[in-house]
C-alpha positions as CSV (number, residue, x, y, z in Angstrom):
1,M,26.0,16.8,9.8
2,K,26.3,16.8,6.0
3,V,23.5,16.1,3.6
4,K,23.8,15.6,-0.2
5,V,20.8,15.3,-2.4
6,L,21.7,12.5,-4.8
7,I,18.3,12.3,-6.6
8,E,15.2,14.5,-6.7
9,N,12.6,15.6,-9.2
10,T,14.7,18.6,-10.2
11,S,18.4,19.3,-10.6
12,V,20.8,22.2,-10.1
13,S,23.1,21.0,-12.9
14,P,22.7,19.5,-16.3
15,A,25.5,17.1,-15.4
16,L,23.2,15.5,-12.7
17,V,20.2,13.5,-13.7
18,A,16.8,14.3,-12.1
19,E,13.9,11.9,-11.8
20,H,10.7,11.7,-9.8
21,G,11.9,10.3,-6.6
22,L,14.3,10.9,-3.7
23,G,17.7,9.8,-2.5
24,L,19.9,11.4,0.2
25,Y,23.4,10.8,1.4
26,I,24.0,11.7,5.1
27,E,27.1,11.9,7.2
28,A,26.4,12.2,10.9
29,N,27.8,10.9,14.2
30,G,30.7,9.3,12.3
31,R,28.3,7.4,10.1
32,R,27.6,7.3,6.3
33,L,24.0,6.6,5.4
34,L,21.9,6.4,2.3
35,F,18.2,7.4,2.8
36,D,16.2,6.2,-0.2
37,S,17.5,5.6,-3.8
38,G,15.2,7.2,-6.4
39,Q,13.4,5.0,-9.0
40,S,16.4,3.9,-11.0
41,G,20.1,3.2,-10.6
42,V,21.0,6.7,-11.8
43,I,21.6,7.6,-8.2
44,V,25.0,5.7,-8.4
45,D,26.1,7.9,-11.3
46,N,25.0,11.1,-9.6
47,A,26.8,10.1,-6.4
48,A,30.0,9.6,-8.4
49,A,29.7,13.0,-10.0
50,M,29.2,14.6,-6.6
51,G,32.2,12.9,-5.1
52,V,30.2,10.5,-2.9
53,D,31.6,6.9,-2.6
54,L,28.5,4.8,-2.1
55,S,30.6,1.7,-1.5
56,S,31.6,3.3,1.8
57,V,28.0,3.8,3.0
58,D,27.5,1.8,6.2
59,T,23.7,1.8,6.5
60,A,20.9,2.1,3.9
61,I,17.3,2.9,4.7
62,L,14.2,2.7,2.6
63,S,11.5,5.1,3.8
64,H,8.5,3.3,2.4
65,G,7.3,0.7,-0.2
66,H,7.2,2.9,-3.4
67,Y,9.3,2.4,-6.5
68,D,10.4,6.1,-6.6
69,H,12.3,5.6,-3.3
70,G,13.4,2.0,-3.6
71,G,14.0,1.5,-7.3
72,G,17.7,2.2,-7.1
73,M,18.5,0.0,-4.1
74,L,19.5,-3.1,-6.0
75,R,22.1,-1.2,-8.0
76,F,23.3,0.4,-4.8
77,L,23.7,-3.0,-3.2
78,S,25.6,-4.3,-6.2
79,I,28.4,-1.7,-5.6
80,N,28.2,-1.8,-1.8
81,S,29.1,-5.1,-0.2
82,T,28.5,-4.5,3.5
83,A,25.7,-2.0,4.3
84,P,22.5,-3.5,5.7
85,L,19.2,-2.2,4.2
86,Y,16.5,-1.4,6.7
87,I,13.0,-1.9,5.3
88,N,9.6,-1.7,7.1
89,R,7.9,-5.1,7.3
90,H,4.9,-3.8,5.4
91,A,7.0,-2.3,2.5
92,F,6.3,-5.3,0.1
93,G,2.6,-4.9,0.0
94,E,0.8,-4.2,-3.4
95,Y,0.7,-0.5,-3.8
96,Y,-1.0,1.5,-6.6
97,N,-1.4,5.1,-7.7
98,A,-4.7,6.8,-8.5
99,S,-4.6,5.4,-12.0
100,E,-4.2,1.9,-10.6
101,K,-0.7,1.6,-11.8
102,Y,1.5,-0.6,-9.6
103,I,4.0,1.6,-7.7
104,G,5.5,-1.0,-5.3
105,L,9.0,-2.4,-4.9
106,D,10.9,-4.9,-6.9
107,P,10.3,-8.2,-5.0
108,A,14.0,-9.1,-5.4
109,L,14.7,-6.6,-2.6
110,A,12.7,-8.8,-0.2
111,T,14.9,-11.7,-0.7
112,N,18.2,-9.8,-0.6
113,D,20.4,-11.2,2.2
114,R,21.2,-7.8,3.5
115,A,17.6,-6.7,3.9
116,V,16.7,-6.1,7.6
117,T,13.0,-6.1,8.4
118,V,11.9,-3.3,10.8
119,D,8.8,-3.8,13.0
120,R,7.8,-0.4,14.4
121,R,11.3,0.7,15.6
122,A,15.0,0.0,15.1
123,D,18.0,1.4,17.0
124,L,20.7,2.0,14.4
125,G,23.4,3.0,16.9
126,P,24.1,6.0,19.1
127,W,21.7,8.9,18.3
128,L,20.2,7.2,15.2
129,E,16.7,5.8,15.3
130,L,14.1,4.4,12.8
131,F,10.4,4.4,13.7
132,D,6.9,4.7,12.3
133,L,3.7,6.3,13.4
134,N,1.6,3.2,13.5
135,G,-0.6,2.1,16.4
136,G,-1.3,5.5,17.9
137,K,-4.1,8.1,17.3
138,L,-3.1,10.8,14.8
139,K,-4.3,14.4,15.3
140,Y,-5.1,15.0,11.7
141,P,-6.8,12.8,9.1
142,I,-4.6,11.1,6.5
143,N,-5.3,12.1,2.8
144,P,-4.1,9.4,0.5
145,F,-4.7,11.5,-2.6
146,G,-5.9,8.5,-4.5
147,L,-3.0,6.1,-3.5
148,T,-4.2,2.6,-2.7
149,K,-3.1,-0.8,-1.6
150,K,-4.5,-4.3,-2.4
151,A,-6.2,-5.9,0.6
152,H,-8.2,-9.1,0.4
153,G,-8.2,-8.9,-3.4
154,S,-9.5,-5.3,-3.6
155,L,-8.0,-1.9,-3.8
156,V,-8.5,0.2,-0.7
157,P,-7.1,3.6,0.4
158,D,-3.5,3.3,1.5
159,D,-3.0,3.8,5.2
160,F,0.8,4.0,4.8
161,I,1.7,1.6,7.6
162,H,4.8,0.8,5.4
163,E,6.2,4.3,6.0
164,Q,9.1,4.8,8.4
165,Y,11.3,7.7,9.4
166,L,14.9,8.4,10.5
167,L,15.7,10.6,13.5
168,I,19.3,11.7,14.1
169,E,20.5,13.6,17.1
170,E,23.8,15.4,16.7
171,K,25.2,18.3,18.8
172,G,21.9,18.6,20.6
173,R,19.8,19.0,17.5
174,R,17.2,16.5,16.3
175,V,17.2,16.1,12.6
176,F,14.3,14.2,11.0
177,F,14.2,12.5,7.6
178,S,11.0,11.6,5.8
179,G,10.6,10.2,2.3
180,C,7.1,11.5,1.5
181,S,5.3,12.1,4.9
182,H,2.2,10.2,3.6
183,K,1.0,10.0,7.2
184,G,0.7,13.8,7.1
185,I,3.3,16.4,7.6
186,L,1.2,17.9,10.5
187,N,0.8,14.6,12.2
188,I,4.6,14.1,12.0
189,M,5.4,17.5,13.4
190,D,2.8,17.0,16.2
191,A,4.3,13.7,17.1
192,V,8.0,14.3,16.7
193,R,8.7,18.1,16.9
194,P,12.3,18.0,15.5
195,D,14.6,20.9,15.1
196,V,15.1,20.2,11.4
197,F,12.8,18.4,9.0
198,I,14.1,17.1,5.6
199,G,11.9,15.4,3.1
200,G,8.7,15.5,1.1
201,F,5.4,16.9,2.3
202,H,3.0,14.9,0.0
203,L,1.1,18.0,-1.0
204,S,1.5,18.1,-4.8
205,K,-2.2,17.5,-5.4
206,L,-3.2,20.7,-3.6
207,D,-3.4,23.5,-6.3
208,P,-2.3,26.8,-4.7
209,E,-4.1,28.6,-7.6
210,C,-7.6,27.4,-6.6
211,E,-9.1,24.9,-4.1
212,G,-5.8,23.9,-2.5
213,R,-4.7,27.4,-1.5
214,E,-6.6,27.6,1.8
215,E,-5.3,24.2,2.9
216,L,-1.7,25.1,2.0
217,E,-2.1,28.4,3.9
218,R,-3.3,26.5,7.0
219,I,-0.5,24.0,6.8
220,A,2.1,26.8,6.5
221,A,0.7,28.5,9.5
222,E,0.8,25.4,11.6
223,L,4.3,24.5,10.5
224,L,5.5,27.9,11.5
225,F,4.2,27.2,15.0
226,Y,7.1,24.8,15.6
227,P,10.6,26.1,16.1
228,C,11.8,24.0,13.1
229,N,13.7,24.6,9.9
230,Y,12.3,22.7,6.9
231,Y,14.1,21.4,3.8
232,T,11.5,20.1,1.4
233,C,11.3,18.5,-2.1
234,H,9.9,15.7,-4.3
235,C,6.2,15.1,-3.5
236,T,5.7,18.5,-2.0
237,G,5.3,19.8,-5.6
238,D,7.0,22.6,-7.3
239,A,4.1,25.1,-7.2
240,Q,3.2,24.0,-3.7
241,G,6.7,24.3,-2.5
242,A,7.1,27.8,-4.0
243,F,3.8,28.9,-2.4
244,L,4.8,27.6,1.0
245,E,8.2,29.2,0.7
246,S,6.5,32.6,0.0
247,L,4.5,32.2,3.3
248,M,7.3,30.7,5.4
249,G,10.3,32.7,4.2
250,G,13.6,31.6,5.5
251,R,12.1,28.8,7.6
252,L,11.6,26.6,4.5
253,R,14.0,25.8,1.7
254,R,13.4,23.7,-1.4
255,I,16.1,21.3,-2.4
256,S,17.1,19.6,-5.6
257,T,19.5,17.0,-7.0
258,G,23.0,18.3,-6.5
259,N,22.3,20.4,-3.4
260,E,24.7,20.0,-0.5
261,F,24.4,21.5,3.0
262,E,25.7,21.2,6.5
263,M,24.0,21.6,9.8
């Protein structure tokens, strides 16, 4: 399996643009996949600079209904004429951040003729599966960190029913992809228990220099309980990621725009 980070908050090279968001190119089981697309179309330019032909991608996936993951999809679809785009059926809700700024998707995606609506689960072919964590009881409470959605005319805490995940099994290893893990990284690990986890942890609001330190220490200890290697980025936060890395050593690696790795 090959993974190339096409867009993330940080970059390993001045030749590659970084922006708040995430977009991954994946080669696995003879497939070429795009998982999220950042907030703008710059992912297309980064892909070209990294030698990735996005026109050859056979499947695109949007992890959830936020602009920093789906904002580049329309440009991707304009250069790729065949790939279906798998979107959770709740992804086009009205979503806002803690400042009540709209952070949802461009409605034009909803009417694109290659958009495929996913309801709970989708089989993408041998050893590839999309699913959510809706409908079951989660072990840990969800902390929305101020993120909301509009329901019945009012803003209420987001329950992230629009979030979905990709699981790929290759050569006996289960590799899990998450955009932001809004449902809780510990809930995900408790439910799925993959061999490799790639994606954001949604911990950037926990300050390791003060009140968030104890919570981050607890999360690191629980993550180390699982026989899993972690590649994290984006909404984990720079300071938070560095702190977790200091506690988890070689079990956790932070990734940036331009990183490429094989498993």
